[in-house]
PQR file of N, CA, C, O and H, with PARSE charges and radii, in Angstrom:
ATOM      1  N   MET A   1       0.837  -1.204   0.000 -0.4000 1.5000
ATOM      2  CA  MET A   1       0.000   0.000   0.000 -0.0000 2.0000
ATOM      3  C   MET A   1       0.874   1.257   0.000  0.5500 1.7000
ATOM      4  O   MET A   1       1.855   1.351  -0.737 -0.5500 1.4000
ATOM      5  N   PHE A   2       0.494   2.214   0.844 -0.4000 1.5000
ATOM      6  CA  PHE A   2       1.238   3.472   0.875 -0.0000 2.0000
ATOM      7  C   PHE A   2       2.669   3.251   1.371  0.5500 1.7000
ATOM      8  O   PHE A   2       3.619   3.829   0.843 -0.5500 1.4000
ATOM      9  H   PHE A   2      -0.303   2.137   1.443  0.4000 1.0000
ATOM     10  N   LEU A   3       2.801   2.421   2.375 -0.4000 1.5000
ATOM     11  CA  LEU A   3       4.135   2.173   2.934 -0.0000 2.0000
ATOM     12  C   LEU A   3       5.046   1.541   1.891  0.5500 1.7000
ATOM     13  O   LEU A   3       6.214   1.907   1.762 -0.5500 1.4000
ATOM     14  H   LEU A   3       2.030   1.951   2.804  0.4000 1.0000
ATOM     15  N   THR A   4       4.502   0.602   1.162 -0.4000 1.5000
ATOM     16  CA  THR A   4       5.299  -0.059   0.134 -0.0000 2.0000
ATOM     17  C   THR A   4       5.738   0.931  -0.931  0.5500 1.7000
ATOM     18  O   THR A   4       6.875   0.896  -1.402 -0.5500 1.4000
ATOM     19  H   THR A   4       3.553   0.304   1.266  0.4000 1.0000
ATOM     20  N   GLN A   5       4.829   1.807  -1.301 -0.4000 1.5000
ATOM     21  CA  GLN A   5       5.169   2.832  -2.305 -0.0000 2.0000
ATOM     22  C   GLN A   5       6.261   3.744  -1.776  0.5500 1.7000
ATOM     23  O   GLN A   5       7.194   4.104  -2.495 -0.5500 1.4000
ATOM     24  H   GLN A   5       3.905   1.836  -0.919  0.4000 1.0000
ATOM     25  N   LEU A   6       6.132   4.108  -0.516 -0.4000 1.5000
ATOM     26  CA  LEU A   6       7.118   5.004   0.091 -0.0000 2.0000
ATOM     27  C   LEU A   6       8.495   4.347   0.121  0.5500 1.7000
ATOM     28  O   LEU A   6       9.496   4.971  -0.232 -0.5500 1.4000
ATOM     29  H   LEU A   6       5.375   3.815   0.068  0.4000 1.0000
ATOM     30  N   ILE A   7       8.541   3.105   0.538 -0.4000 1.5000
ATOM     31  CA  ILE A   7       9.819   2.388   0.592 -0.0000 2.0000
ATOM     32  C   ILE A   7      10.421   2.270  -0.805  0.5500 1.7000
ATOM     33  O   ILE A   7      11.625   2.441  -0.993 -0.5500 1.4000
ATOM     34  H   ILE A   7       7.728   2.598   0.825  0.4000 1.0000
ATOM     35  N   LYS A   8       9.562   1.974  -1.780 -0.4000 1.5000
ATOM     36  CA  LYS A   8      10.040   1.863  -3.161 -0.0000 2.0000
ATOM     37  C   LYS A   8      10.648   3.175  -3.615  0.5500 1.7000
ATOM     38  O   LYS A   8      11.706   3.203  -4.245 -0.5500 1.4000
ATOM     39  H   LYS A   8       8.584   1.835  -1.627  0.4000 1.0000
ATOM     40  N   LYS A   9       9.970   4.255  -3.288 -0.4000 1.5000
ATOM     41  CA  LYS A   9      10.444   5.583  -3.698 -0.0000 2.0000
ATOM     42  C   LYS A   9      11.789   5.880  -3.038  0.5500 1.7000
ATOM     43  O   LYS A   9      12.718   6.361  -3.686 -0.5500 1.4000
ATOM     44  H   LYS A   9       9.111   4.232  -2.777  0.4000 1.0000
ATOM     45  N   ILE A  10      11.877   5.591  -1.754 -0.4000 1.5000
ATOM     46  CA  ILE A  10      13.116   5.882  -1.027 -0.0000 2.0000
ATOM     47  C   ILE A  10      14.257   5.023  -1.563  0.5500 1.7000
ATOM     48  O   ILE A  10      15.381   5.503  -1.715 -0.5500 1.4000
ATOM     49  H   ILE A  10      11.121   5.201  -1.228  0.4000 1.0000
ATOM     50  N   ARG A  11      13.973   3.766  -1.846 -0.4000 1.5000
ATOM     51  CA  ARG A  11      15.020   2.877  -2.351 -0.0000 2.0000
ATOM     52  C   ARG A  11      15.471   3.322  -3.741  0.5500 1.7000
ATOM     53  O   ARG A  11      16.635   3.169  -4.108 -0.5500 1.4000
ATOM     54  H   ARG A  11      13.061   3.376  -1.723  0.4000 1.0000
ATOM     55  N   SER A  12      14.532   3.874  -4.502 -0.4000 1.5000
ATOM     56  CA  SER A  12      14.851   4.297  -5.869 -0.0000 2.0000
ATOM     57  C   SER A  12      15.699   5.566  -5.871  0.5500 1.7000
ATOM     58  O   SER A  12      16.708   5.655  -6.570 -0.5500 1.4000
ATOM     59  H   SER A  12      13.586   3.998  -4.204  0.4000 1.0000
ATOM     60  N   SER A  13      15.278   6.530  -5.089 -0.4000 1.5000
ATOM     61  CA  SER A  13      15.961   7.826  -5.112 -0.0000 2.0000
ATOM     62  C   SER A  13      17.061   7.896  -4.057  0.5500 1.7000
ATOM     63  O   SER A  13      17.909   8.786  -4.102 -0.5500 1.4000
ATOM     64  H   SER A  13      14.458   6.458  -4.521  0.4000 1.0000
ATOM     65  N   SER A  14      17.049   6.954  -3.102 -0.4000 1.5000
ATOM     66  CA  SER A  14      18.069   6.949  -2.041 -0.0000 2.0000
ATOM     67  C   SER A  14      18.099   8.297  -1.333  0.5500 1.7000
ATOM     68  O   SER A  14      19.146   8.935  -1.231 -0.5500 1.4000
ATOM     69  H   SER A  14      16.360   6.230  -3.066  0.4000 1.0000
ATOM     70  N   ASN A  15      16.962   8.712  -0.859 -0.4000 1.5000
ATOM     71  CA  ASN A  15      16.854  10.001  -0.177 -0.0000 2.0000
ATOM     72  C   ASN A  15      17.429   9.923   1.238  0.5500 1.7000
ATOM     73  O   ASN A  15      17.514   8.842   1.821 -0.5500 1.4000
ATOM     74  H   ASN A  15      16.111   8.194  -0.942  0.4000 1.0000
ATOM     75  N   PRO A  16      17.819  11.069   1.781 -0.5600 1.5000
ATOM     76  CA  PRO A  16      18.330  11.104   3.155  0.2800 2.0000
ATOM     77  C   PRO A  16      17.235  10.856   4.189  0.5500 1.7000
ATOM     78  O   PRO A  16      17.499  10.785   5.390 -0.5500 1.4000
ATOM     79  N   ILE A  17      15.997  10.726   3.702 -0.4000 1.5000
ATOM     80  CA  ILE A  17      14.882  10.498   4.632 -0.0000 2.0000
ATOM     81  C   ILE A  17      15.051   9.145   5.331  0.5500 1.7000
ATOM     82  O   ILE A  17      14.730   9.010   6.512 -0.5500 1.4000
ATOM     83  H   ILE A  17      15.782  10.784   2.727  0.4000 1.0000
ATOM     84  N   LYS A  18      15.548   8.160   4.614 -0.4000 1.5000
ATOM     85  CA  LYS A  18      15.688   6.831   5.209 -0.0000 2.0000
ATOM     86  C   LYS A  18      16.672   6.860   6.373  0.5500 1.7000
ATOM     87  O   LYS A  18      16.558   6.068   7.309 -0.5500 1.4000
ATOM     88  H   LYS A  18      15.808   8.268   3.654  0.4000 1.0000
ATOM     89  N   ILE A  19      17.633   7.770   6.314 -0.4000 1.5000
ATOM     90  CA  ILE A  19      18.585   7.881   7.414 -0.0000 2.0000
ATOM     91  C   ILE A  19      17.988   8.686   8.559  0.5500 1.7000
ATOM     92  O   ILE A  19      18.237   8.408   9.732 -0.5500 1.4000
ATOM     93  H   ILE A  19      17.726   8.413   5.554  0.4000 1.0000
ATOM     94  N   ARG A  20      17.182   9.704   8.189 -0.4000 1.5000
ATOM     95  CA  ARG A  20      16.598  10.559   9.206 -0.0000 2.0000
ATOM     96  C   ARG A  20      15.444   9.871   9.920  0.5500 1.7000
ATOM     97  O   ARG A  20      15.259  10.045  11.125 -0.5500 1.4000
ATOM     98  H   ARG A  20      16.979   9.929   7.236  0.4000 1.0000
ATOM     99  N   ASN A  21      14.676   9.093   9.180 -0.4000 1.5000
ATOM    100  CA  ASN A  21      13.484   8.468   9.761 -0.0000 2.0000
ATOM    101  C   ASN A  21      13.824   7.069  10.279  0.5500 1.7000
ATOM    102  O   ASN A  21      14.109   6.177   9.481 -0.5500 1.4000
ATOM    103  H   ASN A  21      14.826   8.951   8.201  0.4000 1.0000
ATOM    104  N   PRO A  22      13.800   6.862  11.586 -0.5600 1.5000
ATOM    105  CA  PRO A  22      14.118   5.548  12.161  0.2800 2.0000
ATOM    106  C   PRO A  22      13.081   4.501  11.808  0.5500 1.7000
ATOM    107  O   PRO A  22      13.397   3.315  11.717 -0.5500 1.4000
ATOM    108  N   VAL A  23      11.839   4.934  11.607 -0.4000 1.5000
ATOM    109  CA  VAL A  23      10.782   3.984  11.261 -0.0000 2.0000
ATOM    110  C   VAL A  23      11.042   3.389   9.882  0.5500 1.7000
ATOM    111  O   VAL A  23      10.952   2.177   9.688 -0.5500 1.4000
ATOM    112  H   VAL A  23      11.582   5.898  11.680  0.4000 1.0000
ATOM    113  N   THR A  24      11.363   4.247   8.941 -0.4000 1.5000
ATOM    114  CA  THR A  24      11.658   3.766   7.588 -0.0000 2.0000
ATOM    115  C   THR A  24      12.894   2.881   7.606  0.5500 1.7000
ATOM    116  O   THR A  24      12.948   1.866   6.911 -0.5500 1.4000
ATOM    117  H   THR A  24      11.437   5.232   9.098  0.4000 1.0000
ATOM    118  N   GLN A  25      13.886   3.265   8.402 -0.4000 1.5000
ATOM    119  CA  GLN A  25      15.117   2.485   8.500 -0.0000 2.0000
ATOM    120  C   GLN A  25      14.821   1.095   9.062  0.5500 1.7000
ATOM    121  O   GLN A  25      15.407   0.097   8.640 -0.5500 1.4000
ATOM    122  H   GLN A  25      13.842   4.089   8.967  0.4000 1.0000
ATOM    123  N   LYS A  26      13.895   1.056  10.027 -0.4000 1.5000
ATOM    124  CA  LYS A  26      13.546  -0.220  10.648 -0.0000 2.0000
ATOM    125  C   LYS A  26      12.870  -1.132   9.634  0.5500 1.7000
ATOM    126  O   LYS A  26      13.147  -2.330   9.572 -0.5500 1.4000
ATOM    127  H   LYS A  26      13.420   1.867  10.369  0.4000 1.0000
ATOM    128  N   ILE A  27      11.975  -0.542   8.837 -0.4000 1.5000
ATOM    129  CA  ILE A  27      11.259  -1.332   7.832 -0.0000 2.0000
ATOM    130  C   ILE A  27      12.236  -1.916   6.821  0.5500 1.7000
ATOM    131  O   ILE A  27      12.110  -3.073   6.421 -0.5500 1.4000
ATOM    132  H   ILE A  27      11.750   0.431   8.888  0.4000 1.0000
ATOM    133  N   MET A  28      13.199  -1.117   6.416 -0.4000 1.5000
ATOM    134  CA  MET A  28      14.172  -1.571   5.435 -0.0000 2.0000
ATOM    135  C   MET A  28      15.191  -2.480   6.098  0.5500 1.7000
ATOM    136  O   MET A  28      16.103  -2.973   5.434 -0.5500 1.4000
ATOM    137  H   MET A  28      13.301  -0.176   6.741  0.4000 1.0000
TER
END
């Protein structure tokens, strides 16, 4: 769903959000 889309986007663009957001980091 939305989370999957968000993770896909972050993995594609490699944004600094994944480093800043611990929740996203945990999911990955």
